[in-house]
C-alpha positions as CSV (number, residue, x, y, z in Angstrom):
1,M,-46.2,-150.0,-86.3
2,T,-42.5,-149.2,-86.3
3,I,-40.6,-148.9,-83.0
4,V,-37.7,-146.4,-83.0
5,H,-34.4,-148.0,-82.2
6,D,-32.2,-144.9,-81.6
7,D,-30.0,-146.7,-79.1
8,Q,-29.4,-149.9,-81.0
9,T,-26.9,-151.1,-83.5
10,A,-27.4,-153.5,-86.4
11,L,-25.0,-155.4,-88.5
12,V,-26.1,-156.4,-92.0
13,V,-24.2,-159.3,-93.6
14,E,-25.0,-159.4,-97.2
15,D,-22.8,-159.8,-100.3
16,D,-25.4,-158.4,-102.8
17,Q,-24.9,-154.6,-102.5
18,G,-28.4,-153.7,-103.7
19,I,-30.0,-155.9,-101.1
20,A,-27.6,-154.7,-98.4
21,D,-28.3,-151.0,-99.3
22,L,-32.1,-151.7,-99.0
23,I,-31.9,-153.4,-95.6
24,C,-29.5,-150.7,-94.3
25,W,-31.9,-148.0,-95.4
26,I,-34.8,-149.7,-93.7
27,L,-32.9,-150.2,-90.5
28,R,-31.5,-146.6,-90.5
29,D,-35.0,-145.3,-91.1
30,A,-36.0,-147.2,-87.9
31,G,-33.2,-145.5,-86.0
32,F,-30.5,-148.2,-85.9
33,R,-26.8,-147.4,-86.3
34,V,-26.0,-149.7,-89.1
35,Y,-22.7,-151.5,-90.1
36,T,-22.2,-153.8,-93.0
37,A,-20.1,-156.8,-93.9
38,A,-20.1,-158.9,-97.1
39,T,-18.4,-162.0,-95.6
40,V,-18.5,-164.2,-92.5
41,A,-14.9,-163.1,-91.6
42,A,-15.7,-159.4,-92.0
43,A,-18.9,-159.8,-90.0
44,L,-17.1,-161.5,-87.1
45,E,-14.5,-158.7,-87.0
46,C,-17.2,-156.1,-87.1
47,A,-19.4,-157.8,-84.5
48,D,-16.4,-158.0,-82.1
49,R,-15.8,-154.3,-82.6
50,V,-19.3,-152.8,-82.5
51,R,-21.2,-155.5,-80.5
52,P,-24.5,-155.2,-82.5
53,D,-27.9,-155.7,-80.9
54,L,-29.1,-157.2,-84.2
55,V,-27.4,-159.2,-87.0
56,V,-29.3,-159.6,-90.3
57,A,-27.4,-162.2,-92.3
58,D,-27.8,-163.7,-95.8
59,L,-27.5,-167.5,-95.9
60,I,-25.0,-167.8,-98.7
61,L,-21.9,-165.7,-98.4
62,P,-18.6,-165.7,-100.4
63,D,-16.6,-167.3,-97.5
64,G,-19.2,-169.5,-95.8
65,L,-22.8,-169.7,-94.6
66,G,-24.7,-167.1,-92.6
67,S,-25.8,-170.0,-90.4
68,E,-22.1,-170.7,-89.6
69,L,-21.9,-167.0,-88.6
70,V,-24.8,-167.4,-86.2
71,V,-23.2,-170.4,-84.6
72,L,-20.0,-168.5,-84.1
73,L,-21.7,-165.5,-82.7
74,R,-23.7,-167.7,-80.3
75,R,-20.5,-169.4,-79.2
76,Y,-17.9,-166.6,-79.0
77,A,-19.6,-163.2,-79.1
78,V,-19.1,-161.0,-76.0
79,S,-22.7,-159.8,-76.3
80,R,-25.4,-162.1,-77.8
81,P,-27.1,-160.2,-80.6
82,A,-30.6,-161.1,-82.0
83,T,-30.1,-162.9,-85.3
84,L,-32.3,-162.8,-88.4
85,M,-31.3,-164.8,-91.4
86,M,-32.7,-164.0,-94.8
87,S,-32.4,-166.1,-98.0
88,A,-34.2,-167.3,-101.2
89,H,-32.6,-170.7,-100.6
90,P,-35.3,-173.3,-100.2
91,Q,-33.7,-174.8,-97.1
92,A,-32.9,-171.5,-95.4
93,K,-35.3,-172.0,-92.6
94,E,-33.8,-175.4,-91.7
95,H,-30.3,-173.9,-91.8
96,A,-31.4,-171.0,-89.5
97,E,-33.1,-173.3,-87.0
98,R,-30.1,-175.7,-86.8
99,A,-27.8,-172.7,-86.2
100,G,-30.0,-171.3,-83.5
101,A,-31.0,-168.1,-85.4
102,D,-33.8,-166.2,-83.7
103,A,-35.8,-165.8,-87.0
104,C,-35.6,-166.4,-90.7
105,L,-37.3,-164.5,-93.5
106,P,-37.5,-165.5,-97.2
107,K,-36.2,-163.3,-100.0
108,P,-37.8,-161.4,-101.5
109,F,-39.2,-160.2,-98.2
110,D,-42.3,-158.4,-97.3
111,L,-41.5,-155.0,-95.7
112,D,-44.1,-155.3,-93.0
113,D,-42.9,-158.8,-92.1
114,F,-39.3,-157.5,-91.9
115,Y,-40.3,-154.6,-89.6
116,D,-42.4,-156.8,-87.4
117,T,-39.6,-159.4,-87.1
118,V,-37.0,-156.8,-86.3
119,N,-39.3,-155.1,-83.7
120,L,-40.1,-158.5,-82.1
121,L,-36.4,-159.5,-81.9
122,T,-35.1,-156.3,-80.6
123,D,-37.9,-155.7,-78.2
124,H,-37.4,-159.2,-76.7
125,A,-33.6,-158.6,-76.5
126,Q,-34.1,-155.3,-74.7
127,Q,-36.5,-156.9,-72.2
128,A,-34.0,-159.8,-71.6
129,G,-31.1,-157.4,-71.2
């Protein structure tokens, strides 16, 4: 079951345009306002400006690791977004756990798993906030 997220914002941090487009489409379909960034630096700038409720980040980005982004968001962000890392890298889960990401999904990802994870993360964040 998909929950509608009309009042929530998501930031997709992905340097592969095809994957970014797919994730954005899925999140927009669920009602999120969606922003994108292809680098850690651009993601930090965007997160500071829009204060997303959810950040979906690839592990390997042109200027660093998505796990580094998660650490920086945890440390410096004005609002604490839910964080979901996604990667085909065999050690993605370990990177995500060390960084303090809320969840990690493998690529390629199952659509139902993605929806369930996003719903769980954003529902939990709404209840905590």
